[in-house]
C-alpha positions as CSV (number, residue, x, y, z in Angstrom):
1,M,98.5,129.0,69.9
2,R,97.6,132.3,71.6
3,L,100.3,134.6,73.1
4,E,98.3,136.8,75.5
5,G,99.8,140.3,75.4
6,I,101.4,140.2,72.1
7,G,98.6,142.1,70.5
8,F,98.9,144.9,73.1
9,L,102.6,145.0,72.7
10,L,102.4,145.3,68.9
11,A,99.8,148.0,69.2
12,F,102.2,149.9,71.5
13,V,105.0,149.5,69.1
14,V,102.9,150.6,66.1
15,T,101.9,153.7,68.1
16,V,105.5,154.7,68.8
17,A,106.6,153.9,65.2
18,Y,103.7,155.9,63.7
19,G,104.7,158.7,66.1
20,L,108.1,158.8,64.5
21,I,106.6,158.7,61.1
22,V,104.6,161.8,61.9
23,D,108.0,163.5,63.0
24,V,109.4,162.7,59.5
25,A,106.3,163.9,57.8
26,L,106.4,167.2,59.7
27,V,110.0,167.9,58.8
28,A,109.2,167.0,55.1
29,R,106.0,169.4,55.5
30,I,103.8,166.7,54.2
31,F,100.8,168.0,56.2
32,R,100.7,171.3,54.4
33,Y,98.6,169.4,51.9
34,R,95.0,168.7,52.7
35,A,95.4,165.1,51.5
36,G,98.3,164.6,53.7
37,L,96.4,165.9,56.7
38,V,93.4,163.8,56.1
39,A,95.3,160.6,55.5
40,G,97.5,161.4,58.6
41,V,94.6,161.9,60.9
42,I,92.8,158.8,59.6
43,V,95.8,156.7,60.4
44,A,96.3,158.4,63.7
45,L,92.8,157.6,64.8
46,A,93.1,154.0,63.6
47,V,96.4,153.6,65.7
48,I,94.6,155.1,68.7
49,F,91.7,152.9,68.5
50,L,93.9,149.9,67.9
51,L,95.8,150.7,71.2
52,L,92.7,151.4,73.2
53,G,91.1,148.2,71.8
54,Q,94.0,146.0,73.0
55,A,94.1,147.9,76.4
56,A,90.4,147.1,76.9
57,S,91.0,143.3,76.7
58,P,91.6,141.7,80.1
59,G,93.6,138.9,78.5
60,E,95.9,141.3,76.7
61,R,96.5,143.5,79.8
62,A,97.3,140.4,81.8
63,G,99.8,139.2,79.2
64,F,101.4,142.7,78.6
65,F,101.8,143.4,82.3
66,K,102.5,139.8,83.3
67,G,99.7,140.0,86.0
68,A,98.4,143.1,87.5
69,P,99.1,146.5,85.8
70,G,102.1,148.1,87.4
71,G,105.9,148.2,87.5
72,A,107.9,149.6,84.6
73,S,105.4,148.4,82.0
74,L,102.8,150.6,83.2
75,V,104.9,153.8,83.7
76,V,106.5,153.4,80.3
77,L,103.0,152.8,78.6
78,L,101.3,155.7,80.3
79,V,104.1,158.1,79.7
80,T,104.7,157.2,76.1
81,S,101.0,157.3,75.3
82,A,100.7,160.6,76.9
83,V,103.5,162.0,74.7
84,F,102.5,160.2,71.5
85,L,98.8,160.0,71.4
86,P,97.8,163.7,71.3
87,F,100.8,164.4,69.2
88,I,99.9,162.3,66.1
89,V,96.5,164.0,65.9
90,I,97.4,167.6,67.0
91,A,100.7,168.2,65.2
92,P,99.3,167.6,61.6
93,F,96.5,170.1,62.2
94,A,99.0,172.6,63.7
95,Q,101.3,172.4,60.7
96,Y,98.6,172.6,58.2
97,R,97.0,175.7,59.8
98,A,100.4,177.4,60.2
99,M,101.7,176.9,56.7
100,H,98.3,178.0,55.2
101,Q,98.7,181.2,57.2
102,G,102.3,181.8,56.0
103,R,103.9,180.9,59.2
104,R,106.3,178.2,60.5
105,W,104.8,175.5,62.7
106,P,104.5,176.5,66.3
107,A,107.6,176.3,68.6
108,W,105.7,173.9,70.8
109,I,105.7,171.3,68.0
110,T,109.6,171.3,68.0
111,A,109.6,171.0,71.8
112,W,107.1,168.1,71.6
113,M,109.4,166.2,69.2
114,V,112.4,166.8,71.6
115,L,110.3,165.4,74.4
116,Q,109.9,162.2,72.4
117,L,113.6,161.9,72.1
118,A,114.0,162.5,75.9
119,L,111.8,159.5,76.6
120,L,114.4,156.8,76.4
121,P,117.0,158.7,78.7
122,G,114.2,159.5,81.0
123,F,113.2,155.9,81.3
124,L,116.9,155.0,82.0
125,A,117.1,157.6,84.7
126,L,113.9,156.3,86.2
127,A,115.4,152.7,86.2
128,G,118.4,153.8,88.1
129,A,116.2,155.7,90.6
130,D,114.0,152.6,90.9
131,R,117.0,150.5,92.0
132,Y,117.8,153.0,94.7
133,F,114.2,153.0,96.0
134,W,113.9,149.2,95.7
135,Q,117.0,148.9,98.0
136,R,115.6,151.3,100.4
137,D,112.3,149.3,100.6
138,Y,114.5,146.1,101.0
139,V,116.2,147.4,104.0
140,A,112.7,148.4,105.6
141,G,111.3,145.0,104.8
142,E,114.2,143.3,106.4
143,A,113.9,145.2,109.6
144,A,110.2,144.4,109.7
145,G,110.9,140.7,110.0
146,S,114.2,140.6,111.7
147,K,112.8,140.4,115.2
148,V,109.7,138.5,114.6
149,T,108.5,136.3,117.5
150,A,105.6,133.9,118.1
151,G,102.2,135.7,117.5
152,D,103.8,138.4,115.3
153,L,103.1,137.0,111.9
154,G,99.5,138.2,111.7
155,E,100.6,141.7,112.2
156,I,103.2,141.3,109.5
157,L,100.6,139.9,107.2
158,E,98.3,143.0,107.9
159,R,101.1,145.3,107.2
160,A,102.0,143.6,103.9
161,D,98.3,143.7,102.9
162,Q,98.1,147.4,103.5
163,R,101.2,148.3,101.5
164,H,100.4,149.5,98.1
165,E,102.8,149.0,95.1
166,R,105.4,151.7,94.7
167,I,105.2,153.6,91.2
168,W,108.3,152.4,89.3
169,G,111.2,154.8,89.4
170,T,109.6,157.0,92.3
171,P,109.2,156.9,96.1
172,W,105.4,157.2,95.7
173,T,102.9,154.5,95.8
174,Y,99.6,153.9,93.9
175,P,96.5,155.1,95.8
176,W,94.8,151.8,95.1
177,P,95.8,148.2,95.5
178,Q,97.3,146.4,92.4
179,N,95.4,143.1,92.7
180,T,97.2,140.2,91.1
181,P,95.0,138.2,88.8
182,A,94.4,134.5,89.6
183,G,97.3,132.4,88.3
184,S,99.8,135.3,88.2
185,L,102.6,135.6,90.5
186,P,103.1,138.8,92.7
187,R,105.1,141.6,91.4
188,S,108.7,141.9,92.8
189,S,108.8,144.3,95.8
190,G,111.9,145.4,97.7
191,W,110.0,145.4,101.0
192,A,108.6,141.8,100.3
193,A,112.2,140.5,99.4
194,G,113.7,142.0,102.5
195,L,110.9,140.6,104.7
196,T,111.3,137.2,103.2
197,K,115.1,137.2,103.8
198,S,114.7,138.2,107.4
199,L,111.8,135.9,108.2
200,D,113.8,133.0,106.5
201,A,116.7,133.6,109.0
202,S,114.5,134.4,112.0
203,A,114.7,132.4,115.3
204,L,111.0,131.7,114.9
205,I,111.4,129.7,111.7
206,A,114.6,128.1,113.1
207,A,112.9,126.8,116.2
208,N,112.0,123.2,116.7
209,D,108.7,123.9,118.3
210,P,105.8,124.0,115.7
211,L,104.2,127.4,114.9
212,N,100.9,128.0,116.5
213,A,97.8,127.8,114.4
214,S,97.5,131.6,113.9
215,D,101.1,132.1,112.9
216,R,100.8,129.1,110.6
217,A,97.8,130.4,108.9
218,A,99.3,133.9,108.6
219,L,102.5,132.6,107.1
220,A,100.5,130.5,104.5
221,M,98.6,133.6,103.5
222,L,101.7,135.7,103.5
223,I,103.5,133.3,101.1
224,D,100.5,133.1,98.9
225,R,99.9,136.8,98.5
226,H,103.3,138.5,98.9
227,I,106.5,136.4,99.1
228,M,105.8,133.4,96.8
229,I,108.5,134.5,94.3
230,Y,111.4,134.9,96.7
231,A,113.7,132.0,98.0
232,K,112.6,130.9,101.4
233,P,114.1,127.5,102.0
234,H,114.0,127.7,105.7
235,I,110.4,128.9,105.7
236,N,109.3,126.1,103.4
237,A,111.3,123.5,105.4
238,K,109.8,124.7,108.6
239,L,106.2,124.3,107.2
240,L,107.1,120.7,106.3
241,W,108.9,120.0,109.5
242,D,106.0,121.0,111.7
243,K,103.8,118.6,109.9
244,L,106.1,115.6,109.7
245,E,105.0,112.5,111.7
246,P,107.3,109.5,112.3
247,G,106.5,106.8,109.8
248,H,104.7,109.0,107.5
249,F,107.4,111.3,106.0
250,S,106.1,110.6,102.5
251,R,102.8,112.3,103.2
252,Q,104.5,115.6,103.3
253,L,107.9,115.2,101.5
254,A,106.6,113.2,98.4
255,P,102.7,112.8,98.6
256,A,102.7,111.5,94.9
257,G,106.2,110.1,94.8
258,V,109.5,111.5,94.5
259,D,109.3,111.7,90.7
260,E,106.0,113.6,90.8
261,A,104.9,117.3,91.5
262,G,104.6,118.0,95.1
263,A,107.8,116.4,96.2
264,V,110.0,118.6,98.3
265,G,112.5,120.6,96.3
266,E,116.3,120.8,96.2
267,E,116.6,124.1,98.2
268,E,114.7,122.6,101.1
269,I,116.4,119.3,101.4
270,P,119.7,120.6,102.8
271,V,117.8,122.6,105.4
272,L,115.6,119.6,106.4
273,L,118.7,117.4,106.7
274,E,120.2,120.0,109.2
275,R,117.0,119.9,111.2
276,F,117.0,116.2,111.2
277,E,120.6,116.1,112.6
278,K,119.8,118.7,115.2
279,D,116.3,117.8,116.5
280,S,115.2,114.4,114.9
281,E,115.6,112.4,118.0
282,R,113.3,114.6,119.9
283,R,110.3,114.4,117.5
284,M,111.0,112.0,114.5
285,C,112.6,108.9,116.0
286,P,110.6,107.1,118.5
287,G,112.8,105.1,120.7
288,G,115.8,106.7,119.2
289,R,115.5,105.0,115.7
290,M,114.1,106.3,112.6
291,K,111.5,104.3,110.7
292,D,113.0,102.5,107.7
293,A,110.2,103.8,105.5
294,D,111.0,107.5,106.5
295,R,114.8,106.9,105.9
296,A,114.1,105.4,102.5
297,V,112.1,108.5,101.6
298,L,114.9,110.8,102.5
299,N,117.5,108.7,100.6
300,A,115.1,108.6,97.4
301,L,114.7,112.4,97.5
302,I,118.4,113.0,97.8
303,L,119.1,110.6,94.8
304,K,116.4,112.4,92.9
305,R,117.4,116.0,93.6
306,G,121.1,115.5,94.0
307,R,122.1,113.7,90.9
308,V,123.0,115.5,87.7
309,W,123.8,114.3,84.2
310,Q,127.5,114.3,83.4
311,V,127.9,114.6,79.7
312,D,131.4,113.3,79.5
313,K,130.6,110.2,81.6
314,R,127.2,109.8,80.0
315,D,125.7,108.9,83.4
316,Y,124.1,110.6,86.5
317,E,126.4,111.6,89.3
318,M,125.8,113.1,92.7
319,R,126.7,116.7,92.9
320,P,129.9,117.3,95.0
321,D,128.2,119.4,97.6
322,W,125.6,116.6,98.1
323,A,128.0,113.7,98.0
324,D,127.9,113.0,101.8
325,Y,124.2,113.6,102.1
326,P,123.3,109.8,101.9
327,R,125.8,109.0,104.5
328,R,124.4,111.7,106.9
329,V,121.0,110.3,106.4
330,E,122.3,106.8,107.3
331,R,123.7,108.3,110.6
332,L,120.4,109.8,111.7
333,C,118.7,108.1,114.7
334,R,120.7,104.8,114.9
335,G,119.5,104.0,118.3
336,P,118.2,100.5,119.3
337,G,115.3,99.4,117.2
């Protein structure tokens, strides 16, 4: 079994640990001896090559960063490396030279050691700042999607594609795009989260009329590139709703069966049920009556997603908030057959 990224993580931990060992050795004045200096520098170089070797591996990078480099992981890695890597090589030489000249080690070594201790509170401060900037981005993203109308989704996709990832803990962005490797999820973004929320609640998504071809294509790319990881039950339900055809619900709602992958999720079922109650007679019920096969698919999905195992009763039972869903489905489109 391979755990991608574990080697990179261990190399990073070893780097920090050896930096702290060098601190102790400096206090103990180990590097005043030539043997101590030589041994310390050899180990330091081995640690540096270990870290660089792991960083050079695409698989280790992908595992360490859980996708494209960025977020808190990149900032912590770069700042910590910038503090420790030069230190573990330079500080032993500085102590050796100073003590052989009858001097104390330079004051900058002490300052460098204090800087190491300041890393943790510094990262905590950056984490607090990042929450502020994330919320600011969230508000901006929410505003971007709050008044979307037909034909606007292409422009929103273009804006999302042009946005670069914000450097963790700061208001600045990377000058280059952080491309997400295939198979990895997009990194969390306040702007994308706010945009998803406003789009999910927009009149365009709530409308019964299908999206036009350009909006539908833009929305699909927006989901794939930017908003896949956020809850969007109304958007997902809208994409399904636009494709539903009377007599063929199973093609979209459970293409391989209700027990298989691809069946509609539990977040979308309540939204779809509301749509059916509001608009089904206009599109989904020819002659005012729903096809028996379509009603059966809806009931099967509700039973599959709505029942939960009750330990005390040792049986499945419909969750309370879904208890009336089967009855609501039976009331849909009960016109003359």
